[in-house]
C-alpha positions as CSV (number, residue, x, y, z in Angstrom):
1,M,-28.0,18.5,8.3
2,A,-24.3,19.6,6.9
3,P,-23.5,18.1,3.1
4,E,-21.2,15.1,2.6
5,I,-18.4,16.6,1.1
6,T,-15.6,14.6,-0.2
7,V,-12.4,15.6,-2.1
8,G,-9.7,13.5,-3.8
9,P,-7.6,14.0,-6.9
10,P,-9.7,13.7,-10.5
11,R,-8.1,11.0,-11.7
12,L,-8.1,7.1,-11.5
13,A,-4.9,4.9,-10.1
14,I,-4.9,1.6,-10.0
15,N,-1.9,-0.6,-9.0
16,Q,-0.1,-3.7,-7.9
17,G,3.3,-4.3,-7.3
18,H,5.8,-2.1,-9.2
19,T,2.9,-1.6,-12.0
20,F,0.7,1.4,-11.5
21,M,-1.8,3.0,-14.4
22,L,-2.9,6.6,-14.0
23,T,-5.6,7.6,-16.1
24,E,-8.4,10.3,-16.7
25,E,-11.6,9.9,-15.0
26,D,-13.0,9.0,-17.9
27,G,-10.1,6.0,-18.1
28,Q,-8.7,7.7,-21.1
29,I,-4.5,8.8,-21.4
30,T,-4.2,11.9,-22.8
31,A,-0.9,12.3,-24.6
32,R,1.8,15.3,-23.3
33,T,0.4,14.5,-19.7
34,D,1.5,12.5,-16.5
35,K,-0.9,9.9,-17.1
36,G,0.1,6.6,-18.7
37,L,0.8,2.7,-17.4
38,F,3.8,2.8,-16.0
39,D,5.9,-0.7,-15.1
40,L,9.4,-0.5,-13.5
41,D,9.6,2.9,-13.6
42,T,9.0,3.0,-17.2
43,R,5.7,4.3,-19.2
44,L,4.6,2.0,-21.7
45,I,1.7,3.4,-22.4
46,S,1.5,7.3,-23.0
47,S,-2.0,7.8,-25.0
48,W,-4.7,5.6,-25.0
49,R,-8.0,7.0,-26.2
50,L,-11.1,5.2,-27.4
51,F,-13.4,6.6,-30.5
52,A,-16.5,5.2,-32.3
53,N,-16.2,6.5,-35.9
54,G,-13.5,8.8,-34.5
55,V,-16.0,10.7,-32.2
56,A,-14.5,10.5,-28.3
57,W,-17.0,8.6,-26.1
58,N,-18.7,10.6,-22.7
59,L,-18.1,10.1,-18.7
60,L,-21.3,8.9,-16.9
61,N,-19.3,7.5,-13.8
62,S,-16.1,5.8,-12.8
63,A,-14.0,4.7,-10.1
64,N,-11.6,1.9,-8.3
65,I,-13.2,-1.2,-7.0
66,A,-10.2,-2.2,-5.7
67,Y,-6.5,-0.9,-5.5
68,Y,-5.4,-3.3,-8.0
69,A,-8.8,-2.6,-10.8
70,S,-11.3,0.4,-12.1
71,R,-14.7,0.6,-13.7
72,V,-15.7,3.4,-16.1
73,F,-19.1,3.8,-17.5
74,L,-19.5,5.9,-20.8
75,L,-21.8,6.8,-23.0
76,N,-22.2,7.7,-26.7
77,P,-22.8,11.4,-27.9
78,P,-24.4,11.3,-31.4
79,I,-22.5,8.8,-34.1
80,P,-22.3,9.9,-37.6
81,T,-22.5,6.9,-40.3
82,E,-23.3,5.7,-43.3
83,A,-26.9,4.5,-42.4
84,G,-27.8,7.9,-40.4
85,E,-26.6,9.6,-37.2
86,I,-26.7,7.0,-34.0
87,P,-28.6,8.9,-31.3
88,G,-26.8,10.3,-28.0
89,G,-27.1,7.7,-24.8
90,S,-28.0,4.7,-27.1
91,L,-24.6,3.1,-26.4
92,A,-23.3,2.2,-23.3
93,M,-19.8,1.3,-23.3
94,T,-17.8,-0.4,-20.1
95,V,-14.3,-0.3,-19.5
96,S,-12.7,-2.2,-16.7
97,R,-9.5,-3.3,-15.8
98,T,-7.2,-5.2,-13.8
99,I,-3.5,-5.0,-12.7
100,G,-1.3,-7.8,-11.8
101,H,1.9,-8.8,-13.8
102,G,0.4,-7.2,-17.0
103,L,-2.7,-5.4,-17.0
104,H,-6.2,-6.8,-18.4
105,E,-8.7,-4.6,-19.9
106,D,-12.6,-5.6,-20.6
107,L,-14.5,-3.5,-23.3
108,D,-18.2,-4.1,-22.7
109,L,-20.8,-2.3,-25.2
110,V,-24.5,-2.6,-25.2
111,N,-27.0,-0.9,-27.8
112,H,-30.0,0.4,-26.0
113,G,-31.4,2.1,-29.0
114,P,-34.5,1.2,-31.1
115,D,-32.3,0.5,-34.2
116,P,-29.4,-1.5,-35.1
117,V,-25.9,0.4,-35.7
118,Q,-23.0,-0.4,-37.5
119,F,-19.4,1.6,-36.8
120,N,-15.9,1.6,-36.2
121,L,-14.7,1.3,-32.5
122,E,-11.1,2.4,-32.3
123,I,-8.3,2.2,-29.7
124,A,-5.7,4.5,-30.2
125,V,-2.6,3.5,-28.1
126,R,1.0,5.4,-27.9
127,S,3.6,4.3,-26.0
128,D,6.9,6.6,-25.5
129,F,8.7,4.4,-22.7
130,A,9.5,7.8,-21.1
131,D,11.5,7.5,-17.5
132,I,9.4,8.5,-14.4
133,F,11.5,10.9,-13.5
134,E,10.9,12.7,-17.2
135,V,7.4,11.9,-16.9
136,K,7.1,13.8,-13.5
137,S,9.2,16.6,-14.6
138,G,7.4,17.3,-17.9
139,H,11.1,16.9,-20.1
140,I,11.0,13.7,-22.0
141,V,14.1,12.9,-23.7
142,R,14.0,10.1,-26.5
143,R,17.2,8.3,-26.3
144,G,16.2,5.0,-28.2
145,H,14.4,3.4,-30.9
146,I,10.7,2.3,-30.7
147,R,9.7,-0.6,-33.4
148,T,5.7,-1.7,-33.8
149,E,4.5,-4.7,-35.4
150,W,1.0,-6.2,-35.3
151,T,0.3,-10.1,-36.2
152,P,-3.0,-10.5,-37.5
153,R,-2.7,-14.3,-37.2
154,A,-2.0,-13.8,-33.4
155,L,-4.1,-10.8,-33.1
156,R,-1.3,-9.5,-31.4
157,L,0.3,-5.3,-31.3
158,D,4.0,-5.4,-29.8
159,T,5.9,-2.5,-29.0
160,T,9.5,-2.2,-28.4
161,Y,11.7,0.5,-27.1
162,V,15.8,-0.3,-27.2
163,N,18.7,1.8,-26.1
164,A,21.9,-0.1,-26.4
165,D,21.3,-2.7,-24.0
166,F,18.5,-1.1,-21.9
167,R,14.7,-2.5,-23.4
168,R,11.3,-2.4,-22.5
169,S,8.3,-4.2,-24.7
170,L,4.6,-3.9,-24.2
171,S,2.4,-6.4,-26.4
172,I,-1.3,-5.8,-26.6
173,K,-3.3,-9.3,-27.2
174,V,-7.1,-9.1,-28.1
175,R,-8.8,-12.2,-26.8
176,R,-12.4,-13.1,-27.1
177,A,-13.5,-10.2,-29.2
178,G,-17.2,-10.5,-30.7
179,S,-15.8,-9.2,-34.3
180,R,-12.1,-9.4,-35.4
181,P,-9.5,-6.1,-34.7
182,V,-7.6,-5.0,-37.5
183,Y,-4.6,-2.7,-36.9
184,A,-3.6,0.4,-38.5
185,N,-2.6,4.3,-38.4
186,G,-1.9,3.7,-34.7
187,R,-5.5,2.0,-33.9
188,I,-6.8,-1.6,-33.2
189,S,-10.1,-1.2,-34.7
190,F,-13.3,-3.4,-34.6
191,D,-16.1,-3.3,-37.1
192,I,-19.2,-3.0,-34.7
193,A,-22.7,-4.2,-36.0
194,L,-25.2,-4.7,-33.2
195,K,-29.0,-5.2,-33.1
196,P,-31.1,-3.7,-30.6
197,G,-30.5,-4.9,-27.5
198,E,-27.4,-7.1,-28.0
199,A,-24.1,-6.9,-26.6
200,W,-20.5,-7.2,-27.4
201,H,-17.4,-7.8,-25.6
202,S,-13.3,-8.0,-25.8
203,C,-10.3,-8.7,-23.9
204,L,-7.5,-6.6,-24.4
205,I,-4.6,-8.2,-22.2
206,Y,-1.0,-6.2,-21.8
207,E,2.2,-7.9,-21.0
208,F,5.9,-6.7,-20.5
209,A,8.5,-8.7,-21.6
210,G,11.0,-9.7,-19.2
211,R,8.6,-9.7,-16.2
212,E,7.4,-12.8,-14.1
213,G,4.4,-13.8,-14.0
214,R,1.3,-13.4,-16.9
215,A,-1.2,-10.6,-17.1
216,P,-4.7,-11.5,-15.8
217,K,-6.5,-14.1,-18.2
218,S,-9.9,-13.9,-16.4
219,C,-11.7,-10.9,-17.2
220,V,-12.2,-8.4,-14.4
221,E,-15.4,-9.9,-13.0
222,G,-13.5,-13.7,-12.5
223,V,-10.3,-11.7,-11.2
224,F,-12.4,-11.1,-7.9
225,A,-12.7,-14.8,-7.4
226,S,-9.1,-15.6,-8.2
227,H,-5.8,-15.4,-6.3
228,L,-5.3,-11.7,-7.4
229,A,-8.6,-11.1,-5.0
230,T,-7.6,-13.6,-2.2
231,A,-4.3,-12.8,-2.1
232,P,-4.4,-9.6,-0.2
233,D,-7.1,-10.9,2.3
234,A,-4.3,-13.3,3.5
235,W,-2.3,-10.9,4.5
236,E,-5.2,-8.8,5.7
237,A,-6.6,-11.3,7.9
238,G,-3.0,-11.5,9.8
239,V,-3.1,-8.0,10.9
240,L,-5.3,-6.5,14.2
241,K,-9.1,-5.9,13.9
242,V,-10.7,-2.9,15.4
243,Q,-14.2,-2.2,16.3
244,T,-15.0,0.8,17.8
245,G,-18.4,3.1,18.1
246,N,-16.5,6.1,16.6
247,E,-17.5,5.2,12.6
248,E,-14.5,8.2,11.3
249,F,-12.0,6.6,13.1
250,Y,-13.1,2.9,12.2
251,R,-13.5,4.0,8.9
252,Y,-10.0,5.3,8.4
253,Y,-8.2,2.4,9.8
254,R,-10.1,0.1,7.3
255,Q,-8.7,2.3,4.5
256,A,-5.1,2.6,5.9
257,V,-5.1,-1.6,6.0
258,A,-6.2,-1.4,2.5
259,D,-3.1,1.2,1.4
260,M,-1.0,-1.3,3.1
261,A,-1.9,-4.3,1.3
262,A,-2.0,-2.1,-2.0
263,L,1.8,-0.8,-1.5
264,R,3.4,-4.3,-1.4
265,L,6.2,-4.4,-3.5
266,P,7.6,-7.9,-4.3
267,F,11.4,-8.7,-3.7
268,E,13.7,-11.5,-4.1
269,G,14.2,-13.3,-0.6
270,T,10.8,-11.4,0.7
271,G,7.9,-13.7,0.9
272,H,3.9,-13.0,0.6
273,M,3.5,-12.3,4.5
274,Q,6.9,-10.3,4.4
275,F,7.1,-7.4,2.4
276,V,8.5,-4.1,1.6
277,P,6.4,-1.2,1.1
278,A,6.1,1.3,-1.9
279,G,6.6,5.2,-0.8
280,G,3.0,5.8,-2.5
281,V,1.1,6.5,-6.1
282,P,1.9,7.5,-8.5
283,W,5.4,9.1,-8.1
284,F,7.0,6.7,-5.5
285,V,6.5,3.2,-6.5
286,A,9.8,2.1,-5.6
287,L,11.9,1.3,-2.7
288,F,12.5,3.7,0.1
289,G,14.4,4.0,3.2
290,R,13.1,6.3,5.3
291,D,9.8,5.7,4.0
292,S,9.8,1.6,4.7
293,L,11.2,2.0,8.1
294,I,8.8,4.7,9.3
295,V,5.9,2.7,8.3
296,S,7.6,-0.3,9.6
297,L,7.6,1.7,12.8
298,Q,3.7,2.6,12.3
299,N,3.1,-1.3,12.1
300,A,4.5,-2.4,15.0
301,M,1.4,-2.7,17.0
302,I,-0.5,-3.8,13.4
303,Y,1.6,-6.3,12.1
304,P,5.0,-6.6,13.9
305,H,6.5,-8.9,11.2
306,F,6.1,-5.8,9.1
307,A,9.9,-4.9,9.5
308,R,11.6,-8.1,8.7
309,G,11.1,-7.6,4.7
310,A,12.9,-3.6,5.5
311,L,15.6,-5.0,7.7
312,D,16.4,-7.5,5.5
313,V,16.1,-5.5,2.0
314,L,17.6,-2.4,3.1
315,G,20.5,-4.0,5.1
316,R,21.4,-5.7,1.2
317,H,21.7,-2.5,0.2
318,Q,23.7,-1.2,2.7
319,A,26.5,1.2,1.2
320,D,30.2,-0.8,1.2
321,K,31.9,2.1,-0.2
322,R,32.2,5.9,-0.4
323,D,30.5,7.4,-3.8
324,D,30.1,10.6,-4.0
325,W,27.6,10.6,-7.3
326,R,25.4,8.3,-5.0
327,D,26.2,10.1,-1.6
328,A,26.7,6.8,-0.2
329,E,29.5,5.9,2.3
330,P,29.6,3.0,4.3
331,G,27.5,1.9,6.5
332,K,24.6,4.3,5.3
333,I,21.4,3.0,4.5
334,M,19.5,3.9,1.1
335,H,17.3,6.4,0.4
336,E,15.6,5.1,-3.0
337,L,16.2,2.5,-5.5
338,R,14.8,2.7,-9.4
339,M,14.9,0.7,-12.2
340,G,14.0,2.8,-15.0
341,E,16.5,3.9,-18.2
342,L,17.8,6.8,-16.3
343,A,19.1,4.5,-13.4
344,H,20.0,2.1,-15.8
345,F,22.5,4.6,-18.1
346,N,23.7,5.9,-14.5
347,L,22.0,9.8,-15.6
348,I,20.7,9.3,-11.9
349,P,22.1,8.1,-8.8
350,H,19.4,6.3,-7.9
351,T,20.8,2.7,-8.1
352,P,20.3,2.8,-4.9
353,Y,20.9,6.7,-4.3
354,Y,21.6,7.5,-0.5
355,G,20.4,10.9,0.2
356,T,19.0,10.5,3.3
357,A,20.4,11.5,6.7
358,D,18.0,9.8,8.9
359,A,17.4,6.3,7.2
360,T,20.6,4.9,9.3
361,P,19.5,5.6,12.6
362,L,16.0,4.8,11.6
363,Y,17.3,1.2,10.8
364,L,18.5,0.8,14.2
365,I,15.2,2.0,15.8
366,V,13.3,-0.5,13.7
367,L,15.7,-3.5,14.5
368,H,15.0,-2.7,18.3
369,T,11.4,-2.1,17.8
370,A,11.1,-5.6,15.9
371,W,12.8,-7.1,18.5
372,R,10.4,-5.9,21.1
373,S,7.0,-6.8,19.3
374,T,8.1,-10.3,18.3
375,G,10.6,-11.7,20.7
376,D,12.8,-12.7,17.7
377,H,16.2,-13.0,19.1
378,G,17.3,-14.0,15.9
379,L,16.6,-11.0,14.6
380,L,19.7,-9.2,16.8
381,E,22.4,-11.8,15.6
382,R,20.9,-11.6,12.0
383,Y,21.6,-8.0,11.5
384,L,24.0,-7.1,14.3
385,P,26.4,-6.8,11.2
386,V,24.5,-4.2,9.5
387,A,23.5,-2.5,13.1
388,E,27.1,-2.0,13.7
389,R,27.9,-0.7,10.4
390,C,25.2,2.0,10.6
391,L,26.6,2.9,14.2
392,A,30.2,3.3,12.6
393,W,28.4,5.6,9.8
394,I,26.7,7.6,12.6
395,D,30.4,8.4,14.0
396,R,32.3,8.6,11.4
397,Y,29.9,10.3,8.6
398,G,27.1,11.5,10.1
399,D,28.7,13.6,12.1
400,R,31.0,15.1,9.6
401,D,33.0,17.7,11.5
402,K,33.2,16.1,15.2
403,D,31.3,18.2,17.0
404,G,28.9,15.8,18.2
405,F,25.8,16.4,15.9
406,Q,24.6,14.7,13.0
407,E,24.8,17.3,9.7
408,Y,24.5,16.6,6.0
409,Q,25.4,17.8,2.5
410,T,25.5,16.4,-0.4
411,R,28.1,15.8,-2.5
412,S,26.8,14.9,-5.8
413,D,25.8,17.0,-8.6
414,A,22.4,15.5,-9.2
415,G,21.8,15.2,-5.0
416,Y,19.2,16.2,-2.7
417,E,19.7,19.6,-0.9
418,N,17.8,18.3,1.9
419,Q,18.0,14.8,3.1
420,G,15.9,15.0,6.2
421,W,12.2,13.6,5.8
422,K,11.0,17.5,4.5
423,D,13.6,16.8,1.4
424,S,12.3,19.7,-0.8
425,G,14.7,22.0,-2.1
426,E,13.1,25.0,-0.4
427,A,11.7,23.0,3.0
428,L,14.3,24.5,5.6
429,V,14.6,28.3,5.5
430,Y,15.7,31.1,8.0
431,P,13.2,33.2,9.8
432,D,13.0,35.5,6.8
433,G,12.4,33.1,4.3
434,S,15.7,32.8,2.7
435,R,17.1,28.9,2.5
436,V,19.8,27.3,5.0
437,K,22.8,26.8,4.0
438,G,24.7,24.0,5.0
439,P,26.1,21.2,6.0
440,K,22.6,21.2,8.1
441,A,22.1,19.5,11.6
442,L,18.2,18.9,11.8
443,C,16.8,18.9,15.5
444,E,15.2,15.5,14.9
445,L,18.4,14.3,13.8
446,Q,19.8,14.5,17.2
447,G,16.8,12.5,18.8
448,Y,16.8,9.9,16.3
449,V,20.5,9.1,16.8
450,Y,19.8,9.5,20.9
451,D,17.0,7.0,20.7
452,A,18.8,5.0,18.1
453,W,21.9,4.6,20.8
454,L,19.5,3.7,23.5
455,R,18.2,1.2,22.0
456,M,20.9,-0.3,20.4
457,A,22.2,-0.5,24.0
458,E,19.4,-2.6,25.0
459,I,20.3,-4.6,22.2
460,Y,24.0,-5.3,23.2
461,D,22.4,-6.1,27.0
462,A,20.7,-8.8,25.7
463,L,23.6,-10.4,23.7
464,G,25.6,-9.7,26.7
465,R,27.6,-7.2,25.4
466,K,27.7,-5.0,28.5
467,A,30.7,-2.9,27.6
468,K,29.4,-1.5,24.6
469,A,25.9,-1.4,25.9
470,S,27.3,1.3,28.5
471,R,29.2,3.0,26.1
472,L,26.6,3.9,24.1
473,R,24.1,4.9,27.2
474,R,27.0,7.6,27.7
475,K,27.5,9.0,24.4
476,A,23.7,9.4,24.6
477,A,23.9,11.0,27.6
478,E,26.3,13.2,26.6
479,L,24.5,13.9,22.9
480,F,21.1,14.7,25.5
481,E,23.1,17.4,27.5
482,R,24.8,19.1,24.3
483,F,21.7,18.9,22.0
484,N,19.4,20.7,25.3
485,D,22.7,23.2,25.5
486,V,22.7,24.7,21.9
487,F,19.5,24.0,20.1
488,W,17.2,25.5,23.0
489,D,15.9,28.9,23.1
490,E,14.9,30.2,26.1
491,D,13.6,33.5,24.8
492,S,11.3,31.5,22.6
493,G,10.6,28.3,24.5
494,F,11.7,26.3,21.4
495,Y,13.9,24.4,19.8
496,A,15.9,25.4,16.5
497,F,14.5,23.1,13.9
498,A,18.1,23.1,12.6
499,L,21.6,24.3,12.8
500,D,23.3,25.7,9.7
501,G,26.7,25.4,8.1
502,E,28.4,28.4,10.3
503,K,26.6,26.4,13.3
504,A,24.1,29.3,13.9
505,K,20.5,28.6,15.4
506,V,17.9,28.2,12.5
507,M,15.1,29.5,14.5
508,S,12.1,29.7,12.2
509,V,8.9,27.5,14.1
510,A,8.5,24.3,12.5
511,S,6.9,20.8,13.2
512,N,10.5,19.3,13.5
513,P,10.9,19.5,17.4
514,G,8.1,17.7,17.4
515,H,9.9,14.4,16.6
516,C,12.3,15.4,19.6
517,L,9.4,14.9,22.1
518,W,8.9,11.6,20.4
519,S,12.5,10.4,20.5
520,G,13.0,11.6,24.2
521,I,15.8,14.0,23.7
522,V,13.6,16.8,25.6
523,P,14.0,17.5,29.2
524,P,10.3,17.3,31.3
525,D,10.6,21.1,31.9
526,R,10.9,21.9,28.4
527,A,7.9,19.5,26.8
528,G,5.1,21.7,28.0
529,R,6.5,25.0,26.3
530,V,7.3,22.7,23.1
531,V,3.6,21.3,23.1
532,K,2.1,24.8,23.7
533,R,4.1,26.1,21.1
534,L,3.2,23.2,18.3
535,M,-0.4,23.8,19.3
536,A,-0.7,27.4,18.7
537,P,-3.0,29.0,16.2
538,D,0.0,29.6,14.2
539,M,1.0,25.6,14.1
540,W,-2.4,24.3,14.5
541,T,-4.8,24.0,11.8
542,G,-7.8,22.0,13.2
543,W,-6.7,19.2,10.7
544,G,-3.4,18.4,12.1
545,I,0.0,20.9,12.7
546,R,1.4,22.5,10.2
547,T,4.9,22.1,8.9
548,L,6.0,25.6,9.2
549,S,4.1,28.6,11.2
550,S,1.6,30.5,9.4
551,D,3.5,34.0,10.5
552,H,6.7,32.8,8.9
553,P,7.4,34.6,5.1
554,A,7.6,31.5,3.6
555,Y,4.3,29.9,4.5
556,N,2.5,28.7,1.5
557,P,-0.2,26.4,2.9
558,N,-0.4,24.8,-0.6
559,S,3.3,23.9,-0.8
560,Y,4.9,20.8,-0.4
561,Q,6.4,21.3,3.3
562,N,6.1,25.1,3.7
563,G,2.8,24.8,5.7
564,S,1.1,21.9,4.5
565,V,0.1,19.3,6.9
566,W,1.4,15.9,6.7
567,P,-0.3,12.6,8.4
568,H,2.9,10.6,8.9
569,D,4.3,13.9,10.8
570,N,1.5,14.3,13.1
571,G,1.5,10.9,13.9
572,L,4.9,10.8,15.6
573,I,4.1,14.4,17.5
574,A,0.9,12.8,18.9
575,L,3.0,10.0,20.2
576,G,5.9,12.5,21.3
577,F,2.9,14.8,23.1
578,R,1.5,11.3,25.1
579,R,5.5,10.1,25.9
580,Y,5.4,13.2,28.0
581,G,2.4,13.1,29.4
582,F,0.2,15.4,27.4
583,V,-2.8,13.0,26.5
584,E,-5.1,15.7,25.6
585,E,-3.1,17.4,22.9
586,A,-2.4,14.5,21.4
587,A,-5.7,13.1,21.2
588,Q,-6.6,16.6,19.6
589,V,-4.0,15.5,17.2
590,A,-5.5,12.4,16.2
591,R,-8.8,13.8,16.1
592,G,-8.0,16.4,13.5
593,V,-6.0,14.2,11.4
594,S,-8.8,11.6,11.6
595,G,-11.5,14.2,10.7
596,A,-9.4,15.3,7.7
597,A,-9.5,11.4,6.6
598,S,-13.4,11.5,6.6
599,Y,-13.6,13.9,4.0
600,F,-11.2,12.3,1.3
601,Q,-12.1,9.4,-1.1
602,Q,-12.7,6.3,1.0
603,H,-11.2,7.8,4.0
604,Q,-7.9,7.7,2.1
605,L,-5.3,10.3,3.3
606,P,-3.2,11.7,0.9
607,E,0.4,12.4,1.3
608,L,0.0,15.7,2.6
609,Y,-2.8,18.2,2.7
610,A,-2.9,22.2,2.6
611,G,-2.3,23.9,6.0
612,L,-5.1,25.8,5.6
613,P,-7.2,26.7,8.9
614,R,-10.2,25.0,9.9
615,S,-13.5,26.9,9.8
616,P,-17.3,25.4,9.7
617,T,-17.2,26.2,5.7
618,T,-14.1,24.6,5.1
619,F,-12.8,21.1,4.2
620,P,-9.1,19.8,3.8
621,V,-7.4,20.7,0.3
622,Q,-5.2,18.1,-1.3
623,Y,-2.0,19.2,-2.4
624,L,-1.5,19.2,-6.5
625,G,0.1,16.0,-7.1
626,A,0.1,13.9,-3.7
627,N,0.5,10.5,-3.8
628,T,-2.6,8.7,-2.8
629,P,-2.5,5.6,-1.5
630,Q,1.1,6.5,0.6
631,A,2.1,4.5,3.0
632,W,3.0,6.3,5.7
633,A,0.2,8.8,5.0
634,A,-2.1,5.8,6.1
635,G,0.1,4.4,8.9
636,S,-0.8,7.6,10.7
637,C,-3.9,6.1,11.9
638,F,-1.8,3.1,13.4
639,S,0.3,6.0,15.4
640,F,-2.8,7.1,16.5
641,L,-3.6,3.6,17.9
642,Q,-0.5,3.3,19.4
643,M,-0.7,6.5,21.2
644,F,-4.4,5.8,22.6
645,L,-3.2,2.3,23.8
646,G,0.0,3.7,25.3
647,F,1.0,0.6,23.8
648,Q,4.6,-0.8,25.0
649,P,6.0,-4.4,23.8
650,D,7.9,-6.2,25.5
651,A,7.8,-9.5,23.7
652,P,11.7,-10.9,24.8
653,N,10.1,-11.1,28.3
654,G,6.9,-12.3,27.4
655,A,4.7,-9.3,28.2
656,L,2.8,-6.3,27.0
657,Y,2.5,-3.2,28.4
658,L,-0.5,-0.9,28.1
659,D,-1.6,2.7,29.2
660,P,-4.6,3.1,27.6
661,A,-6.1,6.6,27.6
662,L,-9.3,6.9,25.3
663,P,-10.7,10.2,24.6
664,D,-14.2,11.2,24.9
665,W,-14.6,11.1,20.7
666,M,-13.8,7.3,21.0
667,P,-15.8,5.9,24.3
668,N,-15.0,2.3,23.1
669,L,-12.3,-0.1,21.5
670,I,-12.0,-3.5,20.6
671,L,-9.0,-5.1,19.5
672,R,-8.7,-8.8,17.9
673,G,-5.7,-10.3,17.0
674,L,-3.0,-8.0,19.2
675,R,0.1,-10.2,18.3
676,I,3.5,-10.4,21.1
677,D,5.9,-13.0,20.5
678,R,3.7,-16.2,19.9
679,M,0.9,-14.5,22.1
680,T,-2.2,-13.2,20.7
681,V,-5.0,-11.2,22.6
682,D,-8.0,-9.5,22.1
683,L,-8.6,-6.3,24.2
684,R,-11.7,-4.4,25.0
685,L,-11.7,-1.2,26.2
686,W,-13.7,1.9,27.6
687,R,-14.1,4.9,29.1
688,E,-15.8,5.5,32.5
689,G,-15.8,9.1,33.4
690,S,-12.4,10.7,32.3
691,E,-11.0,7.2,33.2
692,T,-10.0,4.0,30.4
693,R,-10.9,0.7,31.3
694,W,-9.5,-2.4,30.1
695,E,-10.0,-6.2,30.0
696,V,-8.4,-9.2,28.3
697,L,-11.2,-11.2,26.4
698,K,-8.6,-13.8,25.0
699,G,-5.5,-14.9,25.9
700,D,-3.5,-14.8,28.8
701,A,-4.1,-11.7,31.0
702,S,-1.3,-12.3,33.3
703,R,1.0,-11.1,30.8
704,V,-1.1,-7.8,29.5
705,R,0.1,-5.3,32.4
706,R,-0.4,-1.6,33.1
707,R,2.8,0.7,32.9
708,S,3.0,4.3,32.5
709,F,3.4,5.3,28.6
710,A,4.9,8.9,29.7
711,S,8.7,8.0,30.2
712,G,10.0,11.3,29.0
713,P,13.6,11.3,28.0
714,A,13.9,8.1,30.2
715,L,13.4,5.6,27.0
716,A,11.6,2.4,28.7
717,C,13.6,0.3,26.7
718,T,16.8,1.0,29.0
719,T,15.0,-0.6,32.0
């Protein structure tokens, strides 16, 4: 039997809301690294070290015990003292942490040695209050002033950072300590005296001024019985439940649900069951436009009400004027909102920043999906003004040169060069490896707009506005013809993934055209060639489809977007394959990504992993610095479920259409709590030979019907 291999980042990360803590595996935060305790895009602790008489502890083991809690087990090395040396391994130290409106930290020490011990336990804490952008870049500029004050009577250390009207502070309170602490030389110190077998405990409570709520008062064991432990379960209780004989996929699914619970961000106006996700931990614990919208689409079958928070918050931040510094234009949906010092003083444009070309059409797609999944007609009227401003932006600003295609180029000297989902500076390359010159018209942007126009046409039909619906369908048909005339390359049997600033086709082989299958802008007679090209050995790794061909001069399997594998990208491509009837290829993509998940710790998919080819002696390699958990990586699992079921909700008409096709590696599947409008159904699916059968275990079976998922370019919602 082959050994079980588990890979993952060599660090501990816990998070809740806008707060996260990133440490070494031993729970320490080493100075001059990217680790720390962060809140609202500011690093509140930049160094945390634990010593016994100046000697560091040795790590035994550490792990997350929940997404918001961790535990570290340490042993002492030999410790010199006045009474003689304390033998190594005789003292056991446990550091437990839990996040919730602050941080609660438990220190538990036991003397397992045969003799009494006495020594000084020291916690060295430093705060630099650096902005998260500067932490990530490794270039930190101190702009304000830090003041630290120890209050002996309250056993409290207050550290405050002030720069003009920007203020952050950290309060560390010592509670329930087995000995009284003192503070000097940047260290909270305890005099420890323990008999053989005796234990010592102390709580440290870290609170942030100006934040609603307080840090957990209970120790970590107690937190699991508190609302911090039970609140995520309340959300998880409302999501779709899955049972399958394929343990690999089941664990992938369970972890994906847990990751969604972990990444919820609280925003004013959204309740506990209506939330917006962070992009990922550690660098994207913030509100994002594209990420929130794609995750909403992924969750349409799992928890359809998820989209409400995204529609609400992003609608409230829709741009109402042109602002070149922030790449904002009237009607545009935002990309990213930050709340740190750099944003506060407008040193970065993320207040919010609007440098995304795809969030605006994706908003329309999500509005339609939310309506089709929930049957809530009120969503249409509530967000129609936002949607119509999105449509106006697509026409006026998205099509910059009025050639009928969407293109982008930043107007900000701090803006993003690339504004599709592949947004790194080097992600768009010519066949010779040089960078594409803008303005750039990505192939998938045209597909998103085509899809958005057709979906909005159906919304207008539902609102009784037939003329507007007809106009959008005509525009979609014109875009379909124009796109397939200009972007298609007959010699290669593939689409250009972009047009450059001179309107020349960029024929680098990349994963982008797979999104065109998802949006339905590809004619049926070309779909097979696109699928075949994406599944060729230079694109297919065995763990998923690469972002860029391995034959390309710019290919690097360990890069961010030039040859790596992104789970969410593969999820959308698999849906596109299935849409055009390529069932086996879609299942192959799902199997590859699901198999990769089984190698990562807890089956938790990172944001991306290396595009190395799969072989009997290889395993997935995580990209250095990838966010884990990451929302749309987790949501890839839900895209595959939609693909397996041929999921087509029609809640406005009280129906759910399915076209299930289980792969041979998943011969059975049970779904419990699948919600469409006010209807909840349980389904059982199983394979008989090469066919998939299904039955309704609970709910109104007459409302669950079969309809082909292979709609091709004729979008099902136009019926």
